[in-house]
N, C-alpha and C positions, 0 to 999 in steps of 0.2 A: 359244616354238617348240613346236609339237605333236610329241611324240615318236612315231615310227613306224619301221618297217624302212626303212633307207636303200636306195633303188633307183637313184638318179641321182647324178651327180657334183655337181650343184647341191645336192641334199639333204645329201650328204656334206660339202660346203663349209660349208653353213649350220650343221650340227651341230658341226663343228670350230670355227667362229666363236663359237658359243654356249658351248662348253667354255672357249674362251679368255676370253670375256667374264665367265663365272662365276669363273674363276681371278683375273682382274684386278679383280673387283668388291669384293673384301675385302682388307684389309691383313693380316688374321690368317687362318690356315688354315681352310678350310671344314669344318665339322663334318659327317662322313659321314652322320649320322642326320638332319640338317636337310633341308628341302625342296630347297635348292640342292645339297647333297651328294648326295642321292638322284638328282636330275636329272643331275648331272654323271656319276655312276656309270653310269646308264642310257645316257646319250649316249656315254660311253666304250666301253661294250659294243657299241653299234650301230656306232660308228666302227671298232672293231676287227674286227667281223664283215665290214663292207664292205671294209676293207683286205685281209683274208684272201682274200676272193673276187676282188678286182679288182687287187691289187698284190702278187701272190705273188712272193716272192724266192727265188732259187735258193740252195742251201747254198753257203757259200764254198769256194773251192779249198782243199784240205787244207793245203798249204804256207802259204797266206795265213792260214788259221785258226791254225796253229801260231805263225807270226810275230806275229800280232795278240795271242795269249795271252801270248807271251813279252814283248811290249811292255807289256801291261797289268800283268804281274807284275814288270816291270823285270829280266828275265832275259837273260843273255848265252848264246851257244852253249855255252860251257864249263860253264855252270850245268846245262844239260839234256843234256849229252853222255852221261851214264849211261843216259838213257832211249832213246838211239839205238844204244848199243854203242861209244861212243868219240867223240873230237873230230873225227876224220876223217870218220866216218860221218854225224855231225850236219851237217857242212858239205856233204857230198855230197847228203843228203836236201834240205836247205834251198835248195840251188842246182839242184834238179831232176835231178841226175845219178844218183840212186838212189831206188828206190821205197820207200815205207813197208812194213814187214813187219807181220804180225799182232801180233807181240810189241810193236813200237814203238807201234802204234795203241792197244793195250791199256794200255800204260804211260802214254802221253800222256793218255788218258782218265782213268786212275786218279789220276795225280799232278798233272796240270795242269787237269783238269776239262773238257777239250775234248770236246764231244759226238761220239759215235761217228759220227753221220750226217755231221758236217763232215769227218771223217777218211777216210771211204770213199766219199762221194757222187760224186766226179768220176773214179772209176777206169774210164775208157772202154775200157781194154784188156781188161777181163773181159767176155766176151761168148760166148753160145752160138752154135754154128754154125747157119746158117739151117734146115737139116733137123731138127736137134735142137730148135730153138726151136719150130718148127711142131708137132712131135710132142708137146712139153710143153704147148703151148697147146690141143691137142686134148683134154687131160684136163679134164673139166668142173669138178672141184673147184679146180684151179689157175686156170683161166680165170675162174671165179666169184670167187675171192679177188682176182685182179688187177683185175677189173671193180669189185668192191666197194671196194677200197682206193684205186683210181685210180693204182696203181703203174705207173711207166713201164716198158715192156718194151723193152729194148735188144737 
């Protein structure tokens, strides 16, 4: 397969198939410095770039991120209660009856390694009033930053 920037779904599928074929072609691990290893690394980078551009995934819901990490670490609510301020509070948060506080977010990030982006990304309640948003977007440096980063303006 000729390696090049992947632009179509067909090229993406072919690159994935080639990676799979390379992996299955040897019973022993492929040496990264071998021609096959270098081809696989290059194809993996191309596939990753294509996926980032075409299959963007939203950050998980904060509660789902917490539950997922707890499951990964084999933790029960009682184990993480101190991060939330007590047994009752952890139950309220995990059942959607209470919002995460900044302190909880910080502690969950620090002690469970949950990315901050996962803990704050779905807070749809925090929003600027329309007039204030327009005023803010009229400031060139802010508008330029948002345009450059592709940040969503809610």
